[in-house]
C-alpha positions in Angstrom: -5.8 31.3 8.9 -3.7 31.8 12.1 -3.5 30.3 15.3 -5.2 32.9 18.8 -2.4 31.1 21.0 1.6 32.6 20.4 3.0 29.7 21.7 3.4 26.4 19.5 5.5 23.3 19.6 7.4 23.2 15.7 7.2 26.0 13.6 7.9 25.5 10.1 9.0 28.5 7.7 8.8 29.3 4.2 7.8 26.2 2.8 6.3 25.6 -0.6 2.9 23.8 -0.5 0.7 22.4 -2.8 -3.2 23.0 -2.1 -4.5 21.6 -4.6 -3.5 19.7 -7.5 -4.0 22.2 -10.7 -3.1 25.2 -8.5 0.0 27.2 -8.1 2.2 26.9 -4.9 2.1 28.5 -2.3 5.2 29.9 0.6 3.6 29.5 3.7 4.4 28.9 7.1 3.1 25.6 9.2 2.7 25.7 12.7 1.9 22.1 14.9 0.9 22.0 18.3 0.6 18.5 20.2 -0.6 16.1 16.9 -2.2 19.0 15.2 -1.4 21.8 12.6 -2.8 25.3 14.5 -1.9 27.8 12.0 -1.1 28.6 9.0 0.0 31.5 6.4 2.7 34.3 8.2 2.9 32.7 11.6 6.2 35.3 12.3 4.0 36.4 15.5 4.4 32.7 17.1 6.6 31.6 19.2 7.6 28.1 18.5 9.7 25.6 20.5 11.5 24.1 17.3 12.2 26.6 13.9 12.6 24.8 10.5 13.5 26.6 7.7 11.8 25.3 4.9 13.2 27.6 2.0 12.9 25.6 -1.3 11.8 22.5 0.1 8.3 21.3 -0.4 5.8 20.4 2.4 3.1 17.9 1.8 0.6 15.9 3.8 2.4 12.4 4.7 2.1 10.2 2.1 -0.3 7.7 2.1 0.7 4.1 1.2 -2.9 2.8 0.4 -1.4 -0.7 -0.7 0.8 -2.9 1.7 1.1 -5.9 3.4 2.5 -4.3 6.6 -0.2 -5.9 8.7 2.4 -7.7 10.9 5.2 -5.6 10.5 4.1 -2.9 12.5 4.1 -5.0 15.2 7.5 -6.6 14.5 9.8 -3.5 13.1 7.6 -0.6 14.5 10.2 1.9 13.6 9.0 1.4 9.8 12.3 2.5 7.9 11.3 1.2 4.8 8.0 3.9 5.1 9.2 6.9 6.9 11.9 7.1 5.1 9.9 7.5 2.1 7.5 10.3 4.1 4.9 7.5 4.1 2.8 8.5 7.5 -0.1 6.3 6.9 -0.5 2.5 5.5 -3.5 0.5 4.3 -3.1 -3.3 5.2 -5.1 -6.3 4.4 -4.6 -6.2 0.9 -5.2 -8.5 -2.2 -7.3 -10.6 0.2 -4.4 -11.6 2.7 -5.2 -10.0 6.5 -3.6 -10.6 9.7 -7.5 -10.7 11.1 -8.8 -13.0 11.7 -6.4 -15.6 11.7 -4.7 -18.1 14.1 -2.9 -20.6 12.3 -2.3 -23.9 13.9 -0.2 -25.1 11.1 2.2 -23.2 8.5 0.0 -20.2 7.1 -1.5 -20.6 3.6 0.0 -19.5 0.4 -0.2 -16.4 -0.5 -0.7 -15.3 3.5 2.5 -16.7 4.3 3.9 -13.3 2.6 3.0 -11.8 6.0 4.8 -13.8 8.3 5.5 -16.8 10.2 2.9 -19.1 11.7 3.6 -18.2 15.3 3.1 -14.3 14.4 -0.9 -15.0 13.2 -2.6 -14.5 16.4 -5.4 -12.3 16.0 -8.8 -13.8 16.4 -10.9 -10.6 16.5 -9.6 -6.7 15.4 -9.7 -5.7 18.8 -6.9 -8.1 20.0 -4.3 -6.9 17.0 -5.9 -3.1 18.0 -4.0 -3.9 21.2 -0.9 -5.7 19.9 -0.8 -2.5 17.4 -0.8 0.2 20.9 1.8 -1.8 22.5 3.8 -2.1 19.7 3.5 2.2 19.1 4.5 1.9 15.2 6.1 4.7 13.5 3.3 4.8 11.1 -0.9 5.0 11.6 -2.5 1.9 10.0 -5.9 1.4 8.6 -7.0 -2.0 7.8 -9.0 -3.9 5.3 -10.1 -7.8 6.2 -9.2 -10.0 3.4 -11.1 -12.7 1.9 -8.4 -15.8 1.7 -7.8 -14.8 5.2 -11.4 -15.8 6.0 -11.4 -18.7 3.9 -8.6 -20.3 6.1 -10.3 -19.4 9.1 -13.4 -21.8 8.4 -13.1 -23.6 5.2 -10.7 -26.9 4.7 -10.8 -27.1 0.9 -10.1 -23.4 -0.4 -9.8 -24.4 -4.1 -13.7 -24.8 -4.0 -16.3 -22.0 -3.6 -17.4 -22.0 0.0 -20.4 -24.0 1.0 -23.5 -22.1 2.3 -22.1 -23.0 6.4 -19.1 -22.0 5.0 -20.2 -18.6 4.5 -22.1 -17.7 7.2 -19.0 -18.5 9.4 -16.8 -16.4 7.4 -19.8 -13.2 7.1 -20.0 -13.6 10.6 -16.3 -13.2 11.3 -16.0 -10.4 8.8 -19.1 -8.6 10.1 -17.4 -8.6 14.0 -14.3 -7.0 11.9 -16.1 -4.1 10.7 -18.1 -3.5 13.9 -15.0 -3.3 15.5 -13.1 -0.5 12.9 -11.8 -2.2 9.7 -12.1 0.0 6.9 -13.1 -2.4 4.2 -13.0 -5.9 2.6 -10.5 -7.1 0.2 -10.3 -10.1 -2.5 -7.2 -11.8 -4.5 -8.7 -13.7 -6.6 -5.8 -14.5 -9.0 -4.5 -16.9 -6.2 -5.2 -20.3 -5.7 -6.3 -20.2 -2.3 -9.4 -17.6 -3.7 -9.4 -18.3 -7.5 -12.3 -20.8 -6.6 -14.3 -18.5 -5.1 -17.2 -17.7 -7.0 -18.4 -13.9 -7.7 -22.0 -15.3 -5.7 -19.3 -16.1 -2.5 -17.7 -12.6 -2.9 -20.9 -10.3 -3.2 -22.5 -11.7 -0.4 -19.3 -11.2 1.6 -19.1 -7.3 0.4 -23.0 -7.3 1.3 -21.4 -7.3 4.7 -19.8 -4.5 4.7 -22.6 -2.1 2.7 -24.0 -1.2 6.2 -20.4 0.1 8.0 -19.9 2.4 5.1 -16.9 0.8 3.9 -14.7 -0.2 0.7 -14.2 -2.9 -1.7 -10.8 -3.3 -3.0 -9.2 -6.6 -4.9 -6.4 -7.9 -7.1 -8.4 -8.6 -9.5 -9.0 -12.5 -10.8 -6.5 -12.2 -13.7 -4.1 -9.2 -14.9 -3.0 -10.6 -18.2 -5.6 -10.9 -20.7 -8.7 -11.6 -19.6 -8.0 -7.9 -17.6 -11.0 -6.5 -19.2 -13.3 -9.1 -18.1 -11.6 -9.5 -14.5 -12.9 -5.3 -14.1 -16.3 -6.0 -15.4 -16.3 -9.0 -12.2 -15.0 -6.3 -9.6 -17.3 -3.3 -11.3 -20.3 -5.9 -10.6 -19.5 -7.2 -7.0 -19.0 -3.3 -6.2 -22.1 -1.8 -7.7 -24.0 -4.8 -6.6 -23.3 -4.3 -2.8 -23.1 -0.6 -3.3 -19.6 -0.3 -2.2 -16.8 2.1 -3.6 -14.2 0.2 -5.4 -10.2 0.3 -5.5 -8.9 -1.5 -8.2 -5.5 -2.7 -6.8 -2.1 -2.1 -8.9 -3.7 -2.0 -11.6 -1.5 -3.5 -14.7 -1.1 -5.1 -18.0 0.9 -7.8 -17.4 2.1 -10.3 -19.8 3.6 -9.6 -22.9 0.9 -10.3 -25.2 -0.7 -7.4 -22.9 1.5 -5.2 -23.7 -0.1 -1.8 -24.8 -3.0 -1.8 -23.5 -3.0 0.8 -21.0 -5.3 3.0 -23.0 -7.8 0.6 -23.1 -7.6 -0.5 -20.2 -8.0 3.0 -18.5 -10.8 3.8 -20.9 -12.7 1.0 -19.5 -12.5 2.2 -16.1 -13.6 5.8 -17.2 -16.7 4.4 -17.9 -17.3 2.7 -15.1 -15.8 5.8 -13.3 -19.0 7.8 -14.7 -21.7 6.0 -12.9 -19.9 4.0 -9.6 -17.1 5.6 -7.1 -14.1 3.2 -8.7 -10.3 4.1 -8.1 -7.3 2.1 -8.8 -3.7 1.9 -7.0 -0.5 1.4 -9.2 3.3 1.0 -8.4 6.2 2.8 -10.3 7.6 -0.4 -12.1 7.6 -2.7 -14.7 8.3 -5.7 -12.6 5.8 -7.4 -9.7 6.4 -9.4 -6.7 4.6 -12.0 -4.6 4.6 -16.0 -4.4 5.9 -17.8 -6.9 2.9 -18.7 -9.1 3.4 -21.6 -11.9 0.6 -19.5 -13.7 3.2 -16.7 -14.2 6.1 -18.8 -15.7 6.7 -18.5 -19.2 9.7 -18.4 -21.3 8.6 -14.7 -22.4 9.1 -13.4 -18.5 12.2 -13.2 -16.6 11.6 -14.4 -12.9 14.2 -13.8 -9.7 13.5 -16.2 -7.2 13.9 -14.1 -3.8 13.4 -17.2 -1.6 12.9 -20.2 -1.7 12.3 -22.6 1.7 13.0 -26.2 -0.4 16.3 -25.1 -1.9 16.9 -21.5 -0.1 20.4 -22.3 -1.5 19.0 -21.2 -5.1 17.5 -17.8 -4.0 18.6 -14.7 -5.3 19.1 -16.2 -8.9 16.8 -16.0 -12.0 14.8 -18.8 -12.5 16.1 -19.6 -16.0 19.5 -20.0 -14.7 18.4 -22.0 -11.8 16.6 -24.5 -14.5 19.3 -24.9 -16.7 22.0 -25.7 -14.0 18.5 -28.5 -13.2 18.8 -29.1 -17.1 14.6 -29.1 -16.4 12.2 -26.5 -17.8 11.8 -23.2 -16.1 8.0 -24.6 -14.9 9.6 -28.2 -13.5 12.2 -25.9 -11.8 9.5 -23.5 -10.3 7.5 -26.4 -9.0 10.7 -28.0 -7.3 11.3 -24.6 -5.7 8.0 -24.1 -4.5 7.2 -22.6 -1.9 8.8 -19.3 -2.9 9.1 -16.2 -3.8 9.8 -14.3 -6.9 10.2 -10.5 -9.0 8.3 -11.1 -12.5 9.6 -8.4 -15.3 6.3 -8.8 -16.9 5.1 -5.3 -17.7 5.8 -2.9 -20.3 7.2 0.7 -19.4 5.0 3.2 -21.4 2.0 1.0 -20.0 3.6 2.0 -15.9 4.1 5.5 -16.8 0.3 5.9 -18.2 -1.2 4.2 -14.8 1.2 6.4 -12.8 0.0 9.6 -14.8 -3.3 8.7 -14.4 -4.8 11.6 -12.4 -7.5 9.1 -10.8 -5.0 6.3 -9.6 -3.6 6.3 -6.2 -0.1 5.4 -5.3 0.4 2.1 -3.2 4.1 0.4 -2.9 2.7 -3.2 -2.2 5.9 -3.9 -0.5 6.8 -7.3 0.7 8.5 -6.9 4.2 9.2 -10.3 4.9 11.0 -10.8 1.7 14.8 -11.6 2.2 15.6 -9.7 -1.1 12.1 -7.4 -1.4 11.3 -5.5 -4.9 12.5 -1.9 -4.4 9.5 -0.8 -4.5 9.0 -1.2 -0.5 11.6 1.3 -0.2 11.5 3.5 -3.2 8.0 3.8 -4.0 7.1 7.1 -3.5 10.5 9.2 -4.5 10.4 7.1 -7.3 7.2 9.0 -8.2 8.7 12.3 -6.9 11.9 12.1 -8.6 11.9 9.5 -11.2 8.6 10.1 -13.0 7.6 14.1 -12.1 11.2 15.7 -12.0 13.1 13.5 -14.7 10.5 11.7 -17.0 8.0 14.5 -16.6 5.3 12.4 -16.6 2.8 14.4 -14.1 3.1 17.6 -12.8 4.6 17.7 -8.6 1.1 18.9 -7.6 -1.1 16.0 -9.3 1.5 13.5 -7.7 1.1 15.3 -4.3 -2.4 15.0 -4.2 -2.6 11.3 -5.4 -0.6 10.3 -2.5 -2.0 12.4 0.0 -5.7 13.9 -0.8 -7.0 11.5 -2.7 -6.3 8.8 -0.9 -7.4 10.0 2.2 -10.7 10.9 0.5 -11.3 7.6 -0.8 -10.6 5.5 2.3 -12.4 8.1 4.5 -9.4 8.7 6.6 -10.5 12.0 9.0 -8.7 14.9 9.4 -5.9 13.6 7.3 -4.3 13.7 3.4 -4.5 18.0 3.5 -2.4 20.7 5.3 -5.5 22.5 7.0 -5.9 24.1 10.7 -7.4 21.3 12.9 -5.6 18.6 10.3 -3.3 16.1 12.1 0.1 16.7 11.5 1.2 14.0 9.3 3.9 15.6 7.3 6.9 14.8 4.9 9.4 18.0 4.1 11.1 17.0 1.0 13.5 18.7 -1.8 12.2 18.4 -4.8 15.2 18.8 -6.8 16.6 16.0 -5.1 14.3 13.7 -4.2 14.7 9.9 -5.6 14.3 6.6 -5.0 18.0 4.8 -4.4 16.7 1.2 -4.0 16.9 -1.1 -7.0 16.5 -4.6 -8.1 20.0 -5.7 -7.2 20.0 -3.8 -3.6 16.5 -3.2 -2.6 17.0 -2.0 0.8 18.5 1.8 0.5 17.2 4.8 1.8 15.6 7.3 -0.6 17.6 10.8 -1.1 16.1 14.5 -0.5 13.1 13.6 2.1 14.5 16.1 4.9 11.9 15.2 7.8 8.7 13.5 8.3 6.6 14.1 11.3 3.8 11.6 12.4 0.9 13.1 14.7 3.1 16.3 15.4 5.8 14.1 15.9 9.3 14.3 14.5 10.0 10.6 13.5 12.3 10.8 10.4 15.5 13.1 9.4 17.6 12.0 6.0 19.9 10.0 6.9 18.8 8.1 9.8 19.5 4.2 9.8 18.3 1.4 11.3 20.6 2.3 14.1 19.9 5.9 14.3 15.6 6.0 13.6 15.4 4.6 17.5 16.1 8.7 18.4 12.8 9.6 16.8 9.2 9.1 17.7 7.1 6.3 17.6 3.6 8.6 17.2 1.7 5.8 14.8 -2.6 5.4 15.2 -4.8 2.7 14.5 -7.3 4.2 12.2 -10.6 3.5 12.0 -13.8 4.6 10.1 -14.7 6.7 13.4 -10.9 8.3 13.8 
């Protein structure tokens, strides 16, 4: 496993590496030249421009955040500190049926597309236009994107509460085909949201069929994650099987108090289908969700924290219960008056979350909302939380498996070539971390906090983060992210 050339750019010496999810760690040297890994093993014969002593530290492939809403964030904040500080080197955008492409907004973006950014930022009718903007911005992370169902609907429909008619469906199919031809990796839905729930399964199936010839993927925010979750899973399985597409169920969960404790049932149902069709899921390591303020999720049993409100911005960063008390109205009536707004919903059971996080076939996705002024802590803490809290403190899953679920597994599922593994010839997306210190520091009260224990991060061979770098010093590092299509 050695390079023929004695000269390399970077030599990481004595790193602990887990090559397989069920194998023992090995202590190896890893050499980087330009954007690739060029040597592994004992590399003492090599000369390097920079040598890194990694004794006692774990070197892993860069983490792949499979569930993000970073579509526009990579353009407005290209240093992507919230991601590289976690060891994330690649993000999958366009999730939950909402993507920045193809969408040109002539009015305020519809819910939940408004989670991505302001009206003026939606300026990309074609994916190639977005790719040009990405190249110009030169973000610190790689990005691959899905095409969102709700985005397609918003681009061609006037009444999103209904199923698309034949003409609208053909227009959506044309836009989706164009985006796939220009390098999108798949199609996503967010059928729980108001502007998508009117879509019939036939509408979704017809769009999914467009993706099939491109060898793409189908991901879905289920029609419900509450009591009807099994039925919603069956709808997703049926669409994937109809279109012969691999499936990813987004942020798998058992939401709502009446649904708590059902993780074993949900996973058993998932396993049943996994035996006959390529299905996957992702999850985040928190017992609270976050999105726009949805009246369907407002109950007296769920603690809801308002993160922003356009109609009453002065009341943001309070609980919905407190606001309702101030106004002397019900929580539902208060929620109506606050809209449009954003919220964090404390709606899950920790034991269920732990089961989903430790499930060997789940991937890790932050589902962070970078535009939220008071974001859910998952935006800054997801990956270190899995490594520190769930692996080291709770011992819910082995470190080797956790790394696999963040790297090789998502690279295989989303068909990201030459990424997700530490191998000669692979791109040098790497994260060096201290397994004894790595931990999330972001909290619900103070969410924009750097994690501890993420020592160094390389993206395509370029050093892109060093522990302690902040918004002022991150500018000293490289921005080497690339737009990833099915061909690269």
